[in-house]
Structures are given as C-alpha cells and as structure tokens.
C-alpha positions as CSV (number, residue, x, y, z in Angstrom):
1,M,-33.6,7.5,-13.4
2,S,-34.2,6.5,-16.9
3,D,-31.5,8.2,-19.0
4,N,-27.8,8.8,-19.0
5,A,-28.3,12.6,-19.0
6,D,-28.7,12.5,-15.2
7,T,-26.0,9.8,-14.7
8,P,-22.5,11.0,-13.8
9,T,-19.9,8.8,-15.2
10,N,-19.1,5.9,-13.0
11,I,-15.9,4.0,-13.7
12,S,-17.8,0.7,-13.9
13,L,-20.5,1.8,-16.3
14,S,-20.7,1.5,-20.0
15,P,-22.4,4.2,-22.0
16,S,-25.7,3.2,-23.6
17,V,-24.4,3.5,-27.1
18,G,-23.9,0.9,-29.8
19,E,-20.6,-0.7,-29.3
20,S,-18.8,-2.0,-32.3
21,V,-16.8,-5.2,-32.3
22,Q,-13.6,-3.1,-32.6
23,Y,-14.5,-1.2,-29.5
24,Q,-15.3,-4.4,-27.6
25,T,-12.0,-6.1,-28.7
26,V,-9.9,-3.1,-27.7
27,S,-11.7,-2.6,-24.5
28,V,-11.4,-6.2,-23.3
29,F,-7.8,-6.5,-24.4
30,L,-6.7,-3.3,-22.6
31,V,-8.6,-4.0,-19.4
32,L,-7.4,-7.6,-19.1
33,L,-3.8,-6.6,-19.9
34,V,-3.6,-3.7,-17.5
35,C,-5.6,-5.4,-14.7
36,G,-3.7,-8.7,-15.1
37,V,-0.3,-6.9,-14.7
38,G,-1.6,-4.8,-11.8
39,I,-3.1,-7.7,-9.9
40,V,0.0,-9.8,-10.1
41,G,2.3,-6.8,-9.3
42,N,0.3,-5.6,-6.3
43,I,0.1,-9.1,-4.9
44,M,3.8,-9.4,-5.1
45,V,4.2,-6.1,-3.2
46,V,2.1,-7.4,-0.4
47,M,4.0,-10.7,-0.3
48,V,7.4,-9.1,-0.4
49,V,6.7,-6.8,2.5
50,Y,5.0,-9.6,4.5
51,T,7.6,-12.2,4.0
52,T,10.8,-10.1,4.1
53,R,11.7,-8.8,7.5
54,H,13.9,-5.9,6.5
55,M,11.1,-4.6,4.2
56,R,8.7,-4.0,7.1
57,T,9.3,-0.3,7.4
58,P,6.7,2.5,8.0
59,T,6.8,3.6,4.4
60,N,6.4,0.1,3.1
61,C,3.4,-0.4,5.4
62,Y,1.7,2.4,3.6
63,L,2.7,1.0,0.2
64,V,1.0,-2.3,1.2
65,S,-2.2,-0.4,2.1
66,L,-1.9,1.3,-1.3
67,A,-1.4,-2.1,-3.1
68,I,-4.4,-3.6,-1.4
69,A,-6.5,-0.5,-2.4
70,D,-5.2,-0.8,-6.0
71,L,-6.2,-4.5,-6.0
72,T,-9.7,-3.5,-4.9
73,V,-10.0,-1.0,-7.7
74,L,-8.7,-3.4,-10.4
75,V,-11.0,-6.2,-9.3
76,A,-14.1,-4.2,-8.6
77,A,-13.8,-1.7,-11.4
78,G,-11.7,-3.3,-14.1
79,L,-13.1,-6.9,-14.3
80,P,-16.8,-5.9,-14.3
81,N,-16.1,-3.7,-17.3
82,V,-15.0,-6.8,-19.2
83,A,-18.4,-8.3,-18.6
84,D,-20.1,-5.0,-19.7
85,S,-18.1,-4.9,-22.9
86,L,-18.8,-8.6,-23.8
87,T,-22.5,-8.7,-22.9
88,G,-23.6,-5.1,-23.4
89,A,-25.6,-5.2,-20.1
90,W,-25.1,-5.3,-16.4
91,V,-25.1,-8.9,-15.3
92,F,-24.3,-8.7,-11.6
93,G,-27.7,-7.8,-10.4
94,H,-28.8,-5.5,-7.6
95,A,-26.4,-6.8,-5.0
96,G,-23.5,-6.6,-7.4
97,C,-24.4,-3.0,-8.3
98,L,-24.3,-2.0,-4.6
99,G,-21.2,-4.0,-3.7
100,I,-19.1,-3.3,-6.7
101,T,-19.7,0.4,-6.6
102,Y,-18.9,0.4,-2.9
103,L,-15.7,-1.4,-3.4
104,Q,-14.7,0.9,-6.3
105,Y,-14.9,4.0,-4.2
106,L,-13.4,2.3,-1.2
107,G,-10.3,1.4,-3.2
108,I,-10.1,4.8,-4.8
109,N,-10.4,6.7,-1.5
110,V,-8.0,4.4,0.4
111,S,-5.5,4.9,-2.4
112,S,-5.6,8.6,-1.9
113,C,-5.4,8.4,1.9
114,S,-2.5,6.0,1.7
115,I,-0.6,8.4,-0.6
116,T,-1.3,11.2,1.8
117,A,-0.1,9.1,4.7
118,F,3.3,8.2,3.2
119,T,3.8,11.7,2.0
120,V,3.4,13.0,5.6
121,E,5.6,10.2,6.8
122,R,8.4,11.2,4.4
123,Y,8.1,14.8,5.4
124,I,8.5,14.0,9.1
125,A,11.4,11.5,8.4
126,I,13.3,14.0,6.2
127,C,12.5,17.4,7.8
128,H,12.1,16.3,11.4
129,P,14.5,13.3,11.9
130,I,14.5,13.6,15.7
131,K,10.7,13.5,16.0
132,A,10.7,10.7,13.4
133,Q,12.4,8.3,15.7
134,T,9.3,8.2,17.9
135,V,6.6,9.1,15.3
136,C,7.6,7.2,12.2
137,T,7.3,3.6,13.5
138,V,5.8,0.5,12.1
139,S,3.3,0.1,14.9
140,R,2.1,3.7,14.5
141,A,1.9,3.2,10.7
142,K,-0.3,0.1,11.2
143,K,-2.6,2.1,13.5
144,I,-2.9,4.9,11.0
145,I,-3.6,2.4,8.2
146,A,-6.3,0.7,10.3
147,G,-7.9,4.1,11.0
148,V,-7.8,5.0,7.3
149,W,-9.6,1.8,6.3
150,V,-12.2,2.1,9.0
151,F,-12.9,5.7,8.2
152,T,-13.2,5.1,4.5
153,C,-15.3,1.9,4.9
154,V,-17.8,4.0,6.9
155,Y,-17.7,7.0,4.5
156,C,-18.2,4.9,1.4
157,M,-21.4,3.3,2.9
158,L,-23.1,6.4,1.4
159,W,-23.0,4.7,-2.0
160,F,-25.3,1.9,-0.9
161,F,-28.1,4.6,-1.0
162,L,-27.1,6.3,-4.2
163,V,-26.9,3.4,-6.8
164,D,-29.4,0.9,-8.2
165,I,-30.2,-1.1,-11.3
166,Q,-31.6,1.2,-14.0
167,V,-33.1,0.5,-17.4
168,G,-32.5,2.9,-20.3
169,S,-35.1,4.1,-22.8
170,D,-33.6,1.5,-25.3
171,G,-33.9,-1.3,-22.8
172,H,-30.3,-1.2,-21.8
173,V,-29.8,-2.4,-18.2
174,F,-27.0,-0.7,-16.3
175,C,-25.9,0.1,-12.8
176,G,-26.7,3.8,-12.3
177,Y,-27.5,6.4,-9.7
178,R,-31.0,6.6,-8.2
179,V,-30.8,10.3,-7.2
180,K,-31.0,13.3,-9.5
181,R,-28.0,15.3,-10.5
182,D,-28.7,18.3,-8.2
183,L,-28.7,15.9,-5.2
184,Y,-25.6,13.9,-6.3
185,L,-23.3,16.8,-7.2
186,P,-22.7,18.1,-3.7
187,I,-21.7,14.6,-2.6
188,Y,-19.4,14.2,-5.6
189,H,-17.8,17.6,-5.1
190,I,-17.0,16.8,-1.4
191,D,-15.5,13.5,-2.5
192,F,-13.5,15.2,-5.2
193,A,-12.1,17.8,-2.8
194,I,-11.3,15.4,0.1
195,F,-9.7,12.6,-1.9
196,Y,-8.1,14.4,-4.9
197,V,-7.6,18.1,-4.5
198,I,-6.6,18.3,-0.9
199,P,-4.1,15.3,-1.1
200,L,-2.5,16.8,-4.2
201,L,-2.1,20.3,-2.7
202,L,-0.7,18.8,0.5
203,A,1.7,16.7,-1.5
204,I,2.9,19.7,-3.5
205,V,3.6,21.6,-0.3
206,L,5.3,18.8,1.6
207,Y,7.4,17.6,-1.3
208,G,8.5,21.1,-1.9
209,L,9.8,21.3,1.7
210,I,11.4,17.9,1.4
211,A,13.2,18.9,-1.8
212,R,14.5,22.0,0.0
213,I,16.0,19.8,2.7
214,L,17.4,17.1,0.4
215,F,18.7,19.1,-2.5
216,L,19.2,22.7,-1.3
217,S,20.5,22.3,2.2
218,P,22.3,19.5,4.2
219,L,20.3,17.1,6.1
220,P,19.8,17.9,9.7
221,N,22.0,15.7,11.9
222,A,20.0,13.7,14.4
223,P,21.8,12.9,17.7
224,E,23.4,9.5,18.0
225,S,22.9,9.1,14.2
226,S,25.9,6.7,13.9
227,A,24.6,4.5,16.8
228,T,21.1,4.5,15.2
229,T,22.6,3.4,11.9
230,L,24.6,0.7,13.6
231,R,21.6,-0.6,15.4
232,R,19.6,-0.5,12.2
233,S,22.3,-2.4,10.3
234,C,22.4,-5.1,13.0
235,R,18.7,-5.4,13.1
236,E,18.2,-5.5,9.3
237,G,21.1,-7.9,8.8
238,P,22.3,-9.0,5.4
239,D,19.0,-8.4,3.8
240,S,19.5,-4.7,4.0
241,S,22.4,-4.8,1.6
242,G,23.4,-6.6,-1.4
243,G,21.9,-6.4,-4.8
244,K,23.2,-8.7,-7.5
245,G,26.8,-9.5,-7.0
246,G,26.7,-8.3,-3.4
247,R,26.5,-4.6,-4.2
248,P,25.4,-2.7,-1.1
249,I,22.1,-0.9,-1.2
250,R,22.4,2.9,-0.8
251,S,22.1,4.3,2.7
252,G,22.0,7.6,4.3
253,P,21.1,10.8,2.3
254,S,21.4,8.9,-1.0
255,S,18.9,6.3,0.1
256,R,16.5,9.0,1.4
257,K,16.7,10.8,-2.0
258,Q,16.0,7.5,-3.8
259,V,13.0,6.6,-1.7
260,T,11.6,10.2,-1.9
261,K,12.0,10.3,-5.6
262,M,10.1,7.0,-6.0
263,L,7.2,8.2,-3.8
264,A,7.1,11.5,-5.6
265,V,6.7,9.7,-8.9
266,V,3.9,7.7,-7.4
267,V,2.1,10.9,-6.4
268,I,2.7,12.6,-9.8
269,L,1.3,9.6,-11.7
270,F,-1.7,9.5,-9.4
271,A,-2.4,13.1,-10.2
272,L,-1.9,12.7,-14.0
273,L,-3.7,9.4,-14.5
274,W,-6.7,10.4,-12.5
275,M,-6.9,13.9,-14.2
276,P,-8.8,12.9,-17.4
277,Y,-11.6,11.1,-15.5
278,R,-11.9,13.7,-12.7
279,T,-12.0,16.5,-15.3
280,L,-14.6,14.7,-17.4
281,V,-16.9,14.2,-14.4
282,L,-16.4,17.8,-13.2
283,I,-17.3,19.2,-16.6
284,N,-20.3,16.8,-16.9
285,S,-21.5,18.1,-13.6
286,F,-22.2,21.5,-15.0
287,V,-23.2,21.0,-18.7
288,S,-26.8,20.1,-19.7
289,T,-25.7,17.2,-21.9
290,P,-22.9,15.2,-20.4
291,Y,-20.0,14.2,-22.7
292,L,-20.1,10.3,-22.8
293,D,-18.1,9.4,-25.9
294,A,-17.3,5.6,-25.6
295,W,-13.7,5.9,-26.7
296,F,-12.9,8.7,-24.4
297,L,-14.5,6.9,-21.5
298,L,-12.3,3.9,-22.3
299,F,-9.3,6.1,-22.3
300,C,-10.2,7.6,-18.9
301,R,-10.9,4.2,-17.4
302,T,-7.7,2.7,-18.8
303,C,-5.7,5.6,-17.1
304,I,-7.4,4.7,-13.8
305,Y,-6.5,1.0,-14.1
306,A,-3.0,1.9,-15.2
307,N,-2.6,4.1,-12.1
308,S,-3.5,1.1,-9.9
309,A,-1.2,-1.3,-11.9
310,I,1.9,0.8,-12.4
311,N,3.0,1.3,-8.8
312,P,4.8,-2.1,-8.5
313,V,6.6,-1.3,-11.8
314,I,7.8,2.0,-10.2
315,Y,9.0,0.2,-7.1
316,N,10.9,-2.3,-9.2
317,A,12.5,0.3,-11.4
318,M,13.5,2.8,-8.7
319,S,14.1,0.8,-5.5
320,Q,17.0,-1.7,-5.3
321,K,15.5,-3.2,-2.2
322,F,12.2,-3.9,-3.9
323,R,14.0,-5.2,-7.0
324,T,16.1,-7.6,-4.9
325,A,13.0,-8.7,-2.9
326,F,11.0,-9.3,-6.1
327,R,13.8,-11.4,-7.5
328,G,14.0,-13.5,-4.3
329,L,10.2,-13.9,-4.4
330,Y,10.3,-14.9,-8.0
331,R,12.9,-17.6,-7.3
332,C,10.9,-18.8,-4.3
333,Q,13.9,-18.5,-2.0
334,R,15.5,-16.1,0.5
335,P,17.5,-13.2,-0.7
336,E,21.0,-14.4,-1.7
337,G,22.9,-12.6,1.0
338,A,20.6,-13.9,3.8
339,H,20.7,-17.4,2.4
340,R,24.5,-17.4,2.2
341,T,24.9,-16.0,5.7
342,M,22.5,-18.5,7.3
343,S,24.3,-21.4,5.6
344,M,27.6,-20.2,7.0
345,L,26.2,-19.9,10.5
346,Q,24.5,-23.3,10.4
347,S,27.6,-25.0,9.1
348,G,29.8,-23.2,11.7
349,L,27.6,-24.2,14.6
350,G,27.3,-27.7,13.3
351,T,31.1,-28.0,13.2
352,V,31.4,-26.8,16.8
353,R,28.8,-29.3,18.0
354,D,30.1,-32.2,15.9
355,T,33.6,-31.5,17.3
356,R,32.3,-31.6,20.8
357,R,30.6,-34.9,20.2
358,S,33.5,-36.5,18.4
359,H,36.0,-36.3,21.2
360,A,36.6,-34.9,24.6
361,P,39.6,-32.6,25.1
362,S,42.7,-34.3,26.4
363,E,45.0,-32.9,29.0
364,E,47.5,-32.1,26.3
365,D,44.8,-30.1,24.4
366,K,44.0,-28.2,27.6
367,E,47.6,-27.2,28.1
368,K,48.0,-26.1,24.4
369,V,44.9,-23.9,24.6
370,K,45.5,-22.5,28.1
371,K,48.3,-20.1,27.1
372,P,46.6,-18.8,24.0
373,L,43.5,-18.2,26.0
374,E,45.4,-16.2,28.6
375,M,47.1,-14.1,25.9
376,S,44.0,-13.7,23.8
377,P,43.2,-10.0,23.1
378,Q,39.6,-10.5,23.9
379,H,40.4,-10.8,27.6
380,N,41.8,-7.2,27.6
381,G,38.8,-5.7,25.8
382,S,39.5,-6.2,22.1
383,G,36.8,-6.9,19.5
384,H,36.8,-10.7,19.3
385,L,33.7,-12.8,19.4
386,Q,33.4,-15.2,22.3
387,I,30.8,-17.9,22.0
388,V,30.0,-19.8,25.2
389,E,28.0,-23.0,25.1
390,N,26.3,-23.6,28.4
391,V,25.2,-26.8,30.0
392,W,22.0,-26.8,27.9
393,G,23.9,-26.8,24.6
394,V,23.0,-23.2,23.7
395,V,25.7,-21.1,21.9
396,E,25.6,-17.5,23.1
397,P,27.5,-14.7,21.3
398,A,29.3,-12.5,23.7
399,Q,31.1,-9.8,21.8
400,W,31.5,-8.8,18.1
401,F,34.8,-8.4,16.3
402,S,36.1,-6.5,13.2
403,T,37.8,-8.9,10.8
404,T,38.4,-12.3,12.4
405,L,36.1,-14.6,14.2
406,R,37.9,-16.3,17.2
407,Y,35.7,-18.8,18.9
408,D,36.6,-19.8,22.5
409,I,34.3,-22.7,23.3
410,F,33.8,-23.8,26.9
411,F,32.0,-26.9,27.9
412,N,30.3,-26.6,31.3
413,E,33.0,-24.8,33.3
414,Q,36.0,-27.1,32.9
415,Q,36.4,-28.6,29.4
416,T,37.9,-26.6,26.6
417,L,38.4,-27.1,22.9
418,P,41.3,-25.8,20.8
419,L,40.7,-22.4,19.1
420,W,39.7,-22.2,15.5
421,D,39.3,-19.1,13.2
422,T,37.2,-18.3,10.2
423,R,37.6,-15.3,7.8
424,V,34.7,-13.1,6.7
C-alpha cells in the first residue's frame, strides 16, 4: 500500500503530513507525561495487590490484569509515538512494526475483557451472594484471567499478517497495513463489536441490575452472613481496616457500594475516552477520503493513553483500601495497623519466653497461681485466650476473648508461671 487513503488509523502511526515544531513539542510532552504517570501508577497497582495479602480479592485480580494490559498499551503505543514525533519516520523496522502492533491490540483487547470480567463478577457478588461464595473466588478469577490472556494472544496473532513497513509517495516510512480497505474492514468491525460494543452493552445492563439491588432495594441476605463476615475479618486481619488514624474501612453494603461505584467509573471512562478514536476509525471506514488531521489524531491518542493511565488515580481517589496500600508501598513498609499488631505480638511472645528462661517457678508461685487457675472463667467456657507452650517451645492459641488477654502458660505438663494480662 502506498498511500494513507487505504490506511485505517492505527494508534501507533503518525500521519504523513508536515509536522511543525509546535506539534512535535506538544505531542512529545503530552505522551511522556500521560505515559509516565500511567506506567508508574499501574506498576504500583500490581505491586500493591501482589505484596498485600488482604488486597488479593477476585475483583483486584481483574484489576491487576487490567493494569498489566494498560501497561502494555502505554509501552507499545505511547512510547513509539514519541520516536515518531521526534524523527518523523518509523525507526523500529519490520520486526518492530509486527511486534508493536500486536502488543497494542493485545493490551487494548485484554483491557476490554478484564473490564467485562470484573463487571460480571460484581453482578454475581451483589445480585447472587449465595452463588458468589463458590463462584467469585481468587482461584477462579486467576483461571478466567489466564483464559482471557490466552484467547487474546491467539486472536491478536492475526495482526502479524495485516501490517508491514510501507513507504508513502513522499518517501515517508511508516508502519501500515498491507491489505486493502475492503479486506481490512470486516476484521476491524468484528474487533470493534467484540471488544467495545458488546462489553459496553453488557456493562450497561449489569450495572443497571446492580444499581437496582444496591440503591432501590435491600441487599439479599446470604445465610450465615455474620459467620462469613467474622471469618473474613479474622482472615484479613488488621490490614482490612484502618486508614489514617486507625479509621476502619467501610464494610458491608457501604463497602459494596463504594467498590461498585469505583468500577462503574472505570467502565464509564473506558467508554468515553475510547469513543473519539473508535468513532474516527468507524467514520474513516466508510468515507472515500479518511479524516487524518494531525491535531485530532493527537487528541484521540492522548485520550487512549489517558484511559490506560487514569485507573490507578481512580483507585486511589475512591478506594480507601487502595489508598492505604499505596501509602504503605510509598513508605516501603507494612500498613501501619499490621506493623503495630505484629510488633505487639512479637514483644508479647518475647516476654513470655524471656520470663521462662529467666527463672523456674517456685513452689510458692505454683500455690499462688493454682487457685486463680481453678477459678479462671476460661475453665467454664468464657472467652479468654489460653496459650499453651508445648515441649517444643511452640505457643498455640486456644481460645479468643473479648476485651482482656489472659495468658495461662504451661511448661511441659507440670510447671506453671504466674498470670499476666494485657489490654487491647
């Protein structure tokens, strides 16, 4: 192909028009700014979910997939445009043309599939909470994400046969399409329908059903909901609560609304920021002379890069858990609540073991502790915590309590230390 009339707009291509210094300056500045923020933000999302145990939820697994896909778009689409703007020609060769175009569409399509996946997951979690206990799990989310990436990697191999290095009539070298428009359009329209129209229609329907449950009617009560909440609290530990100043993170219906609003904003911005580019290419598919104004193309591409860069900003603004986790990652330390709790546990266990090593209990101590032990409420089923240290030196928690920790330490089967309390 020798001219741009037959070349649909690719997000990595620069139009073969004379580019002024002003255009080059604005283009390079915008792309570097948006891509830089997006790359840093998406890497932080991946690190936060990977390093923080309580952040490993099914929804966050899909957000990690979305972050990796957005990173792929920013690196494969944004950064090559900088070279295009500075040099005015394609400098990555034939292999770069194939590989970069493949990665562009891989990132775009995985982003769309990841958004669809967490939309369906939110629908099941809100509208079918009983089914969600077995369907919406981390292991299942990982399998779905792996399937999405495998399917998209295979699907996008089509682009290896559609692009190649082209030379314009003015000698301008660019990465373009080797097939004519009438052969390319069916492929593009299928791609447009599968990865843009269908996901948005599905999102509109599902978020409408979710909104009806969350805002127009009470949430359905799942059986054993209180027990499930208790188990989740024990499993997540202190990381699941506590923003700055120890404020608890919202839970229950309020938390569901917060997460759903955040994900809905992600979907809405996906639709809006991709609309200029999708509309442009759709119109150019049917007109005899495609509209390829350099400034409008820059606007369309900047919207695409902004869509890939803005998601971490949304998480930080609308999710207290992400905000706390980002802060902990920035400070290169554990979240404050987890760090404080771990220090208390370590100091407490160290005190017990140091006490054991410092002296053996005397007969007088045994007599003093014998009566309190017999009268201790935990022997008649109250909620005190008994910690038993066996012959191997392992401290084992036996039962939780409500307000006071009372430790009854037994050495082997005979020796006993005096009781000691600590307030929480």
